[in-house]
C-alpha positions in Angstrom: -0.3 -0.2 -0.3 2.9 2.6 0.9 4.9 1.7 -2.6 1.6 2.3 -4.1 0.9 5.7 -2.3 4.6 6.8 -3.5 4.2 5.4 -6.7 1.0 8.1 -7.0 2.5 11.1 -5.5 5.3 10.5 -7.8 3.5 10.8 -10.3 1.9 13.9 -9.6 4.7 15.3 -8.3 6.4 14.7 -12.2 2.6 15.7 -13.7 3.0 18.7 -11.8 7.0 19.8 -13.0 6.0 18.4 -16.1 2.9 21.2 -16.7 4.9 23.8 -14.6 8.1 23.5 -17.5 5.1 23.4 -20.1 3.5 26.8 -19.4 7.1 28.5 -19.0 8.3 26.8 -22.4 4.5 28.6 -23.3 5.7 32.2 -22.0 8.8 32.2 -23.1 7.6 31.2 -27.1 4.8 33.8 -26.3 7.6 36.4 -24.7 9.8 35.2 -28.2 7.3 36.2 -30.3 6.0 39.9 -28.4 10.0 40.6 -29.1 9.6 40.2 -33.0 6.9 41.5 -33.8 7.9 45.2 -31.4 10.9 44.8 -33.5 9.2 44.6 -37.0 7.2 47.3 -36.1 10.5 49.4 -35.3 11.4 48.4 -38.4 8.2 49.2 -39.6 8.3 52.8 -38.2 11.4 53.5 -38.6 11.2 53.0 -42.9 8.2 54.6 -42.7 10.3 58.0 -41.8 12.7 57.3 -43.5 10.1 57.8 -46.7 8.4 60.9 -44.6 11.5 62.5 -44.2 12.9 61.8 -47.7 12.9 65.1 -48.9 13.8 67.3 -45.2 17.1 67.7 -43.9 18.3 68.4 -39.9 20.9 70.5 -39.9 22.7 70.8 -36.2 25.2 69.3 -33.9 26.1 66.0 -32.3 22.5 66.0 -30.4 20.9 65.7 -34.5 23.6 63.4 -35.4 22.2 61.5 -33.3 19.4 61.0 -36.4 21.3 58.9 -38.8 23.9 57.4 -35.9 20.5 55.2 -34.4 19.7 55.0 -38.3 16.6 56.9 -37.5 17.3 58.2 -40.9 20.0 58.7 -43.6 22.8 60.0 -43.7 21.9 62.4 -47.0 19.2 63.5 -44.8 21.3 64.6 -42.0 24.1 67.0 -41.0 24.6 67.6 -37.7 28.0 67.5 -36.4 29.6 67.4 -32.8 30.5 71.0 -31.8 28.6 72.7 -34.6 27.2 76.6 -33.9 24.7 78.6 -35.5 28.3 80.8 -36.8 29.8 77.4 -37.8 26.6 76.5 -39.7 27.0 79.3 -42.2 29.9 77.2 -43.5 27.4 74.1 -45.0 24.4 76.0 -46.7 25.7 75.4 -49.8 26.1 71.6 -48.8 22.9 71.7 -47.3 21.7 73.5 -50.6 23.2 70.5 -52.9 20.8 68.3 -51.0 17.8 70.2 -52.9 15.5 69.8 -49.8 12.0 71.2 -49.5 12.1 71.0 -45.5 15.1 71.8 -43.1 15.0 71.6 -39.9 17.3 73.5 -37.8 18.4 72.3 -34.1 21.1 74.6 -33.3 22.3 76.5 -29.6 23.9 73.7 -27.0 26.9 74.4 -27.7 26.0 78.6 -28.8 24.9 78.8 -25.0 28.8 77.6 -23.7 30.7 80.0 -26.4 33.2 81.7 -24.7 31.9 85.8 -25.4 30.0 88.3 -23.1 26.7 87.6 -24.1 26.1 84.3 -25.9 22.8 84.2 -27.1 22.9 87.4 -28.9 26.0 85.8 -30.5 24.4 82.8 -31.4 20.8 84.3 -32.9 22.8 86.6 -35.1 24.8 83.9 -36.5 21.4 82.4 -36.8 19.2 85.3 -37.8 22.3 84.8 -41.2 21.9 81.1 -41.2 18.3 82.1 -41.8 19.0 84.5 -44.6 21.3 82.3 -46.2 18.9 79.7 -46.5 16.2 81.2 -48.1 18.7 82.7 -50.8 19.7 79.3 -51.7 16.7 77.6 -51.2 13.6 79.9 -51.9 10.9 77.4 -51.5 12.6 75.1 -48.9 10.3 75.2 -45.4 12.2 76.0 -42.2 11.6 75.3 -39.2 14.0 75.9 -36.3 13.7 73.7 -33.3 14.2 74.7 -29.7 17.2 73.3 -27.8 16.6 70.1 -26.3 16.5 69.8 -22.2 19.5 68.3 -20.2 19.1 66.9 -16.4 19.6 68.2 -13.0 22.5 66.5 -13.0 23.8 68.2 -16.4 22.9 71.6 -15.2 24.9 70.8 -12.0 27.6 69.9 -13.6 27.2 72.7 -16.5 25.5 75.7 -14.6 25.2 77.9 -18.4 23.0 75.2 -19.6 20.3 76.8 -17.0 19.8 79.4 -20.4 18.0 76.8 -22.3 14.5 78.5 -21.3 15.9 81.7 -22.2 18.1 80.9 -25.7 14.7 78.9 -26.6 12.5 81.9 -26.1 15.1 84.1 -28.0 14.7 81.5 -30.6 10.8 81.6 -30.4 11.2 85.5 -31.4 13.4 84.7 -33.6 11.6 82.5 -36.0 8.8 84.4 -35.5 11.2 87.8 -37.3 12.5 85.7 -39.6 9.1 84.1 -41.3 10.2 80.9 -40.6 8.5 77.8 -37.9 9.0 77.4 -34.2 8.9 73.7 -32.6 9.0 73.2 -29.2 10.3 69.7 -28.6 9.9 69.9 -24.7 6.2 68.0 -24.8 8.8 65.3 -25.6 10.6 64.9 -22.5 7.6 65.7 -20.7 5.7 62.7 -21.5 9.2 60.3 -21.6 12.2 61.9 -19.3 14.0 58.9 -19.4 15.0 59.9 -23.0 18.1 61.1 -22.4 21.4 59.1 -22.4 24.1 58.5 -19.6 25.8 62.0 -19.8 22.1 64.1 -19.6 22.5 66.0 -22.4 22.0 63.5 -26.1 19.3 61.8 -26.2 18.7 57.8 -26.6 17.7 56.1 -30.0 13.8 56.6 -28.7 13.8 60.7 -28.6 14.4 60.8 -32.6 10.9 58.7 -33.6 9.8 60.4 -30.5 10.5 63.7 -32.2 10.2 62.4 -36.0 6.3 61.7 -34.5 5.9 65.5 -33.4 7.5 66.4 -36.5 5.3 64.4 -39.1 2.6 67.0 -39.5 5.0 69.9 -41.1 6.5 68.3 -43.8 5.3 69.0 -47.1 
């Protein structure tokens, strides 16, 4: 009797173990399918944005460069350079014009704020106005949009106090856009919804930021 009871208990334990293994395998399988679907959706979204912004060029600094670095847009649609300022960007207008974009998105200022001059904001905005004028001259039919400077984390601002001037600088950009009769887009709502988009340095961005940026701008392309 004792041996029979032991066999029954053992059989039950084996059945439970097999059932648990089966459930685990099913969960792992579902998780793998979910990951594949998410990857496929991300690939489809990236392909959609590349097509949508195929006649656009983004001009800016290393933050803009992330659009091509992360593969969100093709190299031909991105002109981003580490350390770029509005003054340095004046040298890139011929290259920009050669790409014949219908839409030009400019995002400069992160490095301008750190420029060693008495009034970096005014110095930058003066060159920004020159940049817009030069682009209008070379690409009279292009739609120009100024993008606000992206915020930094509290830690980055503590390390570099001049980043506290970002909000004031963005107000200057908004006023400049109105004066020059070009569009202006504030990108800060992206970070209100997703405060986790900064890279480890608190200044540059993770890949997810760029898809959110293009989602914000998708209605502005012509």
